[in-house]
MIDOSE-1310 file (N, C-alpha, C; in nm, 2 decimals, decimal comma, always signed):
residues 151
msrh	-1,36/+1,61/-1,20/-1,25/+1,62/-1,28/-1,25/+1,51/-1,38; -1,18/+1,53/-1,49/-1,17/+1,43/-1,60/-1,03/+1,35/-1,59; -1,05/+1,24/-1,63/-0,92/+1,15/-1,65/-0,86/+1,17/-1,78; -0,73/+1,14/-1,80/-0,66/+1,15/-1,92/-0,54/+1,05/-1,91
misk	-0,49/+1,01/-2,02/-0,37/+0,92/-2,03/-0,25/+1,00/-1,98; -0,17/+0,93/-1,90/-0,05/+1,00/-1,86/+0,07/+1,01/-1,96; +0,14/+1,11/-1,96/+0,26/+1,13/-2,05/+0,37/+1,03/-2,02; +0,45/+1,00/-2,12/+0,57/+0,92/-2,10/+0,65/+0,96/-1,98
kdfk	+0,66/+1,09/-1,97/+0,74/+1,15/-1,86/+0,68/+1,12/-1,72; +0,54/+1,14/-1,71/+0,48/+1,11/-1,59/+0,49/+0,96/-1,56; +0,49/+0,87/-1,67/+0,48/+0,73/-1,65/+0,62/+0,68/-1,59; +0,73/+0,75/-1,64/+0,87/+0,73/-1,59/+0,88/+0,76/-1,45
yika	+0,81/+0,88/-1,41/+0,81/+0,92/-1,27/+0,75/+0,82/-1,17; +0,61/+0,79/-1,22/+0,54/+0,69/-1,13/+0,60/+0,55/-1,12; +0,66/+0,50/-1,24/+0,73/+0,38/-1,25/+0,85/+0,37/-1,15; +0,92/+0,47/-1,15/+1,03/+0,48/-1,06/+0,99/+0,48/-0,91
rmes	+0,89/+0,56/-0,89/+0,84/+0,56/-0,75/+0,78/+0,42/-0,71; +0,72/+0,35/-0,79/+0,66/+0,22/-0,76/+0,78/+0,12/-0,74; +0,88/+0,12/-0,82/+1,00/+0,05/-0,82/+1,07/+0,07/-0,68; +1,08/+0,19/-0,64/+1,13/+0,22/-0,51/+1,06/+0,15/-0,39
lgid	+0,93/+0,12/-0,42/+0,85/+0,05/-0,32/+0,84/-0,09/-0,34; +0,91/-0,15/-0,44/+0,91/-0,29/-0,46/+0,81/-0,34/-0,56; +0,76/-0,25/-0,64/+0,65/-0,30/-0,74/+0,69/-0,26/-0,88; +0,68/-0,35/-0,96/+0,71/-0,34/-1,10/+0,59/-0,31/-1,19
isnl	+0,57/-0,19/-1,24/+0,45/-0,15/-1,32/+0,49/-0,14/-1,48; +0,60/-0,21/-1,51/+0,63/-0,19/-1,65/+0,53/-0,22/-1,75; +0,44/-0,32/-1,71/+0,33/-0,37/-1,81/+0,21/-0,28/-1,80; +0,21/-0,18/-1,72/+0,09/-0,09/-1,71/+0,11/+0,05/-1,77
sdle	+0,15/+0,04/-1,89/+0,19/+0,17/-1,96/+0,06/+0,26/-2,00; -0,06/+0,19/-1,99/-0,18/+0,27/-2,03/-0,24/+0,32/-1,91; -0,18/+0,39/-1,82/-0,24/+0,44/-1,71/-0,30/+0,58/-1,74; -0,42/+0,59/-1,68/-0,49/+0,72/-1,67/-0,47/+0,79/-1,54
veql	-0,46/+0,93/-1,54/-0,46/+1,00/-1,42/-0,58/+1,09/-1,40; -0,62/+1,11/-1,27/-0,73/+1,20/-1,24/-0,68/+1,29/-1,12; -0,68/+1,42/-1,13/-0,64/+1,51/-1,03/-0,77/+1,56/-0,96; -0,78/+1,53/-0,84/-0,89/+1,58/-0,76/-0,84/+1,70/-0,67
knst	-0,94/+1,74/-0,59/-0,90/+1,86/-0,49/-0,79/+1,82/-0,41; -0,78/+1,71/-0,35/-0,68/+1,67/-0,24/-0,59/+1,55/-0,28; -0,62/+1,50/-0,40/-0,55/+1,37/-0,44/-0,53/+1,35/-0,58; -0,43/+1,25/-0,62/-0,41/+1,22/-0,75/-0,42/+1,08/-0,75
iyyy	-0,50/+1,03/-0,85/-0,53/+0,89/-0,87/-0,50/+0,84/-1,01; -0,42/+0,72/-1,00/-0,39/+0,67/-1,14/-0,48/+0,54/-1,14; -0,53/+0,52/-1,27/-0,61/+0,41/-1,31/-0,55/+0,31/-1,40; -0,58/+0,19/-1,40/-0,55/+0,10/-1,49/-0,68/+0,00/-1,52
snmp	-0,71/-0,01/-1,64/-0,85/-0,08/-1,67/-0,96/-0,04/-1,57; -0,96/+0,10/-1,57/-1,07/+0,16/-1,48/-1,06/+0,13/-1,33; -0,95/+0,08/-1,29/-0,94/+0,04/-1,15/-0,83/+0,14/-1,08; -0,86/+0,18/-0,97/-0,76/+0,28/-0,90/-0,64/+0,20/-0,86
viyn	-0,52/+0,22/-0,91/-0,40/+0,14/-0,89/-0,29/+0,22/-0,80; -0,30/+0,35/-0,80/-0,20/+0,43/-0,72/-0,29/+0,56/-0,68; -0,28/+0,57/-0,55/-0,34/+0,69/-0,49/-0,25/+0,77/-0,41; -0,22/+0,89/-0,45/-0,13/+0,99/-0,39/+0,00/+0,92/-0,38
dipt	+0,07/+0,85/-0,47/+0,20/+0,79/-0,48/+0,20/+0,66/-0,40; +0,08/+0,62/-0,36/+0,08/+0,49/-0,27/+0,00/+0,38/-0,35; +0,06/+0,27/-0,36/-0,01/+0,17/-0,44/-0,14/+0,12/-0,37; -0,24/+0,09/-0,44/-0,37/+0,05/-0,38/-0,37/-0,11/-0,36
lyll	-0,48/-0,15/-0,29/-0,47/-0,30/-0,28/-0,51/-0,36/-0,41; -0,58/-0,30/-0,50/-0,61/-0,36/-0,63/-0,46/-0,39/-0,70; -0,38/-0,29/-0,70/-0,24/-0,32/-0,75/-0,17/-0,41/-0,68; -0,16/-0,41/-0,55/-0,08/-0,51/-0,47/-0,13/-0,65/-0,49
nnik	-0,26/-0,67/-0,50/-0,31/-0,82/-0,52/-0,31/-0,86/-0,67; -0,27/-0,77/-0,74/-0,25/-0,82/-0,89/-0,10/-0,82/-0,93; -0,02/-0,73/-0,87/+0,13/-0,73/-0,90/+0,19/-0,74/-0,77; +0,23/-0,86/-0,73/+0,29/-0,87/-0,59/+0,42/-0,80/-0,57
pnkn	+0,43/-0,73/-0,47/+0,56/-0,65/-0,44/+0,66/-0,75/-0,40; +0,79/-0,71/-0,42/+0,90/-0,80/-0,38/+0,97/-0,76/-0,26; +0,92/-0,66/-0,18/+0,99/-0,62/-0,06/+0,88/-0,54/+0,03; +0,91/-0,50/+0,15/+0,83/-0,43/+0,23/+0,70/-0,50/+0,28
itiv	+0,71/-0,64/+0,29/+0,59/-0,71/+0,32/+0,58/-0,74/+0,46; +0,46/-0,72/+0,53/+0,44/-0,77/+0,67/+0,32/-0,86/+0,67; +0,33/-0,98/+0,73/+0,23/-1,08/+0,74/+0,18/-1,07/+0,88; +0,05/-1,07/+0,89/-0,02/-1,06/+1,03/-0,11/-1,18/+1,05
ddga	-0,13/-1,19/+1,18/-0,22/-1,31/+1,22/-0,36/-1,29/+1,20; -0,44/-1,40/+1,21/-0,59/-1,39/+1,18/-0,66/-1,30/+1,26; -0,62/-1,28/+1,39/-0,68/-1,20/+1,48/-0,68/-1,04/+1,45; -0,57/-1,01/+1,37/-0,54/-0,87/+1,33/-0,62/-0,83/+1,20
vsri	-0,64/-0,92/+1,12/-0,69/-0,90/+0,99/-0,81/-0,82/+0,99; -0,93/-0,85/+1,06/-1,05/-0,77/+1,06/-1,03/-0,63/+1,10; -0,94/-0,61/+1,21/-0,93/-0,47/+1,27/-0,86/-0,39/+1,17; -0,75/-0,44/+1,11/-0,67/-0,37/+1,00/-0,76/-0,34/+0,89
snga	-0,82/-0,44/+0,84/-0,92/-0,42/+0,72/-1,02/-0,31/+0,75; -1,05/-0,28/+0,86/-1,14/-0,17/+0,89/-1,08/-0,04/+0,94; -0,95/-0,03/+0,92/-0,87/+0,10/+0,94/-0,80/+0,11/+1,07; -0,79/+0,01/+1,15/-0,70/+0,02/+1,27/-0,56/+0,01/+1,23
nlfs	-0,48/+0,07/+1,32/-0,33/+0,07/+1,29/-0,28/-0,07/+1,32; -0,17/-0,10/+1,29/-0,10/-0,23/+1,30/-0,03/-0,23/+1,44; -0,06/-0,32/+1,52/+0,00/-0,33/+1,65/+0,10/-0,45/+1,64; +0,22/-0,43/+1,72/+0,32/-0,53/+1,70/+0,29/-0,67/+1,73
pgiv	+0,21/-0,70/+1,84/+0,18/-0,83/+1,87/+0,10/-0,92/+1,76; +0,05/-0,83/+1,66/-0,03/-0,91/+1,56/+0,07/-0,95/+1,44; +0,18/-0,91/+1,45/+0,27/-0,94/+1,33/+0,32/-1,09/+1,35; +0,31/-1,16/+1,23/+0,38/-1,30/+1,23/+0,52/-1,28/+1,17
smdm	+0,53/-1,21/+1,06/+0,67/-1,18/+1,00/+0,67/-1,05/+0,93; +0,79/-1,00/+0,91/+0,80/-0,88/+0,83/+0,94/-0,86/+0,77; +0,95/-0,80/+0,66/+1,07/-0,76/+0,60/+1,16/-0,69/+0,70; +1,27/-0,75/+0,74/+1,35/-0,69/+0,85/+1,43/-0,57/+0,80
smkk	+1,45/-0,55/+0,67/+1,52/-0,44/+0,62/+1,45/-0,30/+0,63; +1,33/-0,31/+0,67/+1,24/-0,18/+0,66/+1,28/-0,09/+0,78; +1,27/+0,04/+0,76/+1,30/+0,15/+0,86/+1,19/+0,22/+0,88; +1,20/+0,30/+0,99/+1,09/+0,40/+1,04/+1,06/+0,48/+0,92
gdit	+0,92/+0,49/+0,90/+0,87/+0,58/+0,79/+0,86/+0,51/+0,65; +0,90/+0,39/+0,65/+0,89/+0,31/+0,52/+0,74/+0,26/+0,50; +0,70/+0,25/+0,38/+0,57/+0,19/+0,35/+0,58/+0,04/+0,36; +0,48/-0,02/+0,43/+0,49/-0,17/+0,43/+0,34/-0,21/+0,38
yian	+0,34/-0,33/+0,33/+0,21/-0,38/+0,27/+0,18/-0,50/+0,36; +0,06/-0,49/+0,41/+0,01/-0,59/+0,52/-0,07/-0,69/+0,45; -0,03/-0,82/+0,47/-0,10/-0,93/+0,41/-0,14/-1,03/+0,52; -0,25/-1,10/+0,49/-0,29/-1,21/+0,58/-0,20/-1,33/+0,55
kknq	-0,23/-1,45/+0,63/-0,14/-1,56/+0,61/-0,16/-1,63/+0,47; -0,26/-1,59/+0,40/-0,29/-1,64/+0,26/-0,21/-1,56/+0,16; -0,14/-1,46/+0,20/-0,07/-1,36/+0,12/-0,17/-1,28/+0,02; -0,28/-1,25/+0,09/-0,38/-1,16/+0,03/-0,35/-1,02/+0,10
fiav	-0,33/-0,92/+0,02/-0,29/-0,78/+0,08/-0,43/-0,72/+0,13; -0,42/-0,67/+0,26/-0,53/-0,60/+0,32/-0,51/-0,46/+0,36; -0,38/-0,40/+0,35/-0,36/-0,27/+0,40/-0,22/-0,22/+0,35; -0,22/-0,09/+0,34/-0,08/-0,03/+0,32/-0,06/+0,07/+0,44
crlt	+0,05/+0,05/+0,51/+0,07/+0,13/+0,64/+0,22/+0,19/+0,62; +0,24/+0,28/+0,72/+0,37/+0,35/+0,73/+0,43/+0,31/+0,87; +0,55/+0,25/+0,87/+0,60/+0,21/+0,99/+0,64/+0,33/+1,09; +0,61/+0,29/+1,22/+0,64/+0,40/+1,33/+0,77/+0,38/+1,39
ddae	+0,85/+0,27/+1,35/+0,99/+0,24/+1,39/+1,06/+0,14/+1,30; +1,18/+0,12/+1,33/+1,25/+0,02/+1,24/+1,19/-0,12/+1,26; +1,20/-0,20/+1,16/+1,15/-0,34/+1,17/+1,21/-0,42/+1,29; +1,34/-0,40/+1,29/+1,42/-0,48/+1,39/+1,37/-0,43/+1,54
nimr	+1,34/-0,30/+1,57/+1,29/-0,26/+1,69/+1,15/-0,31/+1,72; +1,07/-0,31/+1,62/+0,93/-0,36/+1,63/+0,92/-0,50/+1,67; +1,01/-0,59/+1,60/+1,01/-0,73/+1,63/+1,06/-0,76/+1,76; +1,17/-0,69/+1,80/+1,22/-0,71/+1,93/+1,14/-0,67/+2,05
erkg	+1,08/-0,56/+2,04/+0,99/-0,51/+2,15/+0,86/-0,57/+2,16; +0,81/-0,60/+2,04/+0,67/-0,66/+2,03/+0,57/-0,60/+2,12; +0,56/-0,46/+2,11/+0,45/-0,39/+2,19/+0,42/-0,26/+2,13; +0,30/-0,21/+2,12/+0,26/-0,07/+2,07/+0,22/-0,08/+1,93
iaae	+0,20/+0,04/+1,88/+0,17/+0,05/+1,72/+0,30/+0,04/+1,65; +0,29/-0,04/+1,56/+0,40/-0,07/+1,46/+0,39/+0,01/+1,35; +0,26/+0,03/+1,29/+0,25/+0,11/+1,16/+0,12/+0,18/+1,17; +0,11/+0,29/+1,09/-0,01/+0,38/+1,08/-0,08/+0,32/+0,95
nlhy	-0,20/+0,30/+0,96/-0,27/+0,25/+0,85/-0,31/+0,37/+0,75; -0,27/+0,35/+0,62/-0,29/+0,45/+0,52/-0,41/+0,43/+0,42; -0,42/+0,28/+0,39/-0,51/+0,25/+0,29/-0,55/+0,10/+0,33; -0,67/+0,07/+0,34/-0,73/-0,06/+0,39/-0,85/-0,11/+0,31
lndn	-0,89/-0,23/+0,32/-0,99/-0,30/+0,24/-1,13/-0,22/+0,24; -1,17/-0,16/+0,34/-1,30/-0,11/+0,35/-1,30/+0,05/+0,35; -1,19/+0,11/+0,29/-1,19/+0,26/+0,29/-1,25/+0,33/+0,17; -1,24/+0,45/+0,16/-1,30/+0,53/+0,05/-1,24/+0,49/-0,09
iikn	-1,11/+0,45/-0,10/-1,04/+0,42/-0,22/-1,12/+0,29/-0,28; -1,14/+0,20/-0,19/-1,20/+0,07/-0,24/-1,34/+0,10/-0,26; -1,41/+0,18/-0,19/-1,55/+0,21/-0,21/-1,57/+0,31/-0,33; -1,47/+0,35/-0,40/-1,48/+0,46/-0,50/-1,54/+0,59/-0,45
ryl	-1,51/+0,64/-0,33/-1,55/+0,76/-0,28/-1,42/+0,84/-0,24; -1,38/+0,91/-0,32/-1,26/+0,99/-0,30/-1,28/+1,12/-0,22; -1,21/+1,15/-0,13/-1,22/+1,26/-0,05/-1,17/+1,39/-0,12
């Protein structure tokens, strides 16, 4: 499929979507979009920045989000970076306002984003119970989005 510049209407939609996730993309008005069989990818400067309405690690590490951040310990980084789900014991801190089903951005202790996940419970319950899967991994450092192989 071919890429093309997005319309002002489409930019307003994707800007509002990213704002709801704590990301300001006001300065990225030159977005291109590519519609594939099972996905929609938005590009900025030839880099995938949004994949199926979820910000990519390229975007997160260049435009730091202002909410929904979870910091993990060093032991969890390599597993999560390779696609493992986030387990509660690996969490150092997290945005306590998050609820079950929310998107969270996983960062290491150096504030480098390594994954995008969906919470399996409210942040308050996750931090209180400290056991089991806290979030399902949706996008991570070594996945097909990063490797430019889209499904």
